[in-house]
C-alpha positions, 0 to 999 in steps of 0.5 A: 476442473482438475486442481491445476485448473483451479489454481490458474483460475485464482485471481485477485487480492488478499487484503492481510492485517500483518502482525508485528515482527514479519516483513511484507516478503514473510507474508507474501511467502506464507501465502504462497505456501497456504494457497499452494500458488507461486505468483503472489506479491504485495503492492506496498512494503510494510515495515517489520515493525509495523502492523495494518494492511498489506495488500498481497496479490495472487495468480494473474492479478499480480500483473496488477500491481501497478493499478493497485499499489496505493498512491496514499496511505493512512497510519496511526502512529505512536510518537514519543516526545522527549527523545531522539534515536539514530533511527528515528524509532524505538529500535535506534540508539538514543542521541537526545534524551529530554523532559517533554512535559514542556510541550503543550497539545496546543503547541503540539498541534500547531507544530503538526499543522506545518507538516500539512501539504506538499513538503520535502522530507529526508528519508530516515538514514536506516531506510532502504533508500539507495544510495549509489547502488547501496541501501542506506541501512546497510552503510548506517550500520557500517558507521559510514556517513549516509546523505539522503536528497529530500523528496517531495511528499503530500501530507493529506491530513494529520490529527492527534487521537490521543494525548497521553505525554509523553506518548501521542497517537496520530492519524497520518494521511499521506503520499506513498513514499512518506517515512512516518518515522521521519515525520516524527523526528522532524516533529521533535525538532520543531518542538526542540524536545526531540521525538521518535516513532514507537508504534505504527499500524497502516490503517488504509492501503488505497481503497482497502482498510483494515475493515477489508482485511483478515488477520495473517492467523485467521488466514493461515487458519483458513489455509489449513481448513481449506476455506481461505476462498472466501477472503479472496477479492476477485481481480475485477473488484480489486479495481473497484474504483475503475469504471466498469464496462460489461463485455458480451461473450463475443467482446469477450473473444475479441478482447482476449485477442487484442482487438478493439471494441465499440464504445456504446454512447458518449465516452466520458471516461478514458480509462475502464476494467473490462468485465464479463456477464459473469463479472470476471476481469477480462482486460483493462482498456483505454479510449482511443478513436478508430479509423473510422473516427468513432470511439473504441476501447483498446485493451492495454492489459489483458486477463483470460477468463476461465471457460 
């Protein structure tokens, strides 16, 4: 197999522990440069000021993005009580300064509990949300009034990890699209003392956690050494929470050409990943009823396996 064939066969996920200061695109570019693969993309932006789990798909696996993109995230957030900023984080201009010491841990936890569940949240004015085709932060920087619509989000769980006022560390388990900066600001309003975000670390994105991640610096060392493949999670494993159906060689050929295959036994699920006997991802398949009334797996997204 020549080097181009090897490149074509590489397909999977790299779970990176992103350092503070880099954009998600910077990390994607570093991975493109390191692997020599042009096809690479992240499954959900992580703010430059935040660190932690960033899932990068490489090779044909980039087509899995809509399935790997996490519907829920987990963060450790450091919130400073006793002040507010126009950006809702430490980068902004202070708009309120207060003494936070009159807030007790019990009061903080009581306020925190009111943000659990399905709530409406307004994104920060300094965000990438578009208003009439323009990014909110571009408008805010020009001093224009930014009127953002609240949106429904779900906060699954909030917990105080460290209480060392004026700073508090909390664990945030939330739906995708949640702004932890807005959560901090809203908490400050609720408490009446002001609050803003001073640190953020994503500890989990979907099924991938910090345990699955590799620091970018270590990954870049592996690019130089040529042994970065050890960190690649194969495409079939990247969808590890999808049930798998093993396909024999004949079925692999059928599926590769878009043909349906028979369902063995009584189906209890409607979506599966079809894998070869070698464990390679062949296709994502959906349950349908065949012309003869029997259940069949219909390929919805096909991935060509290496010969």
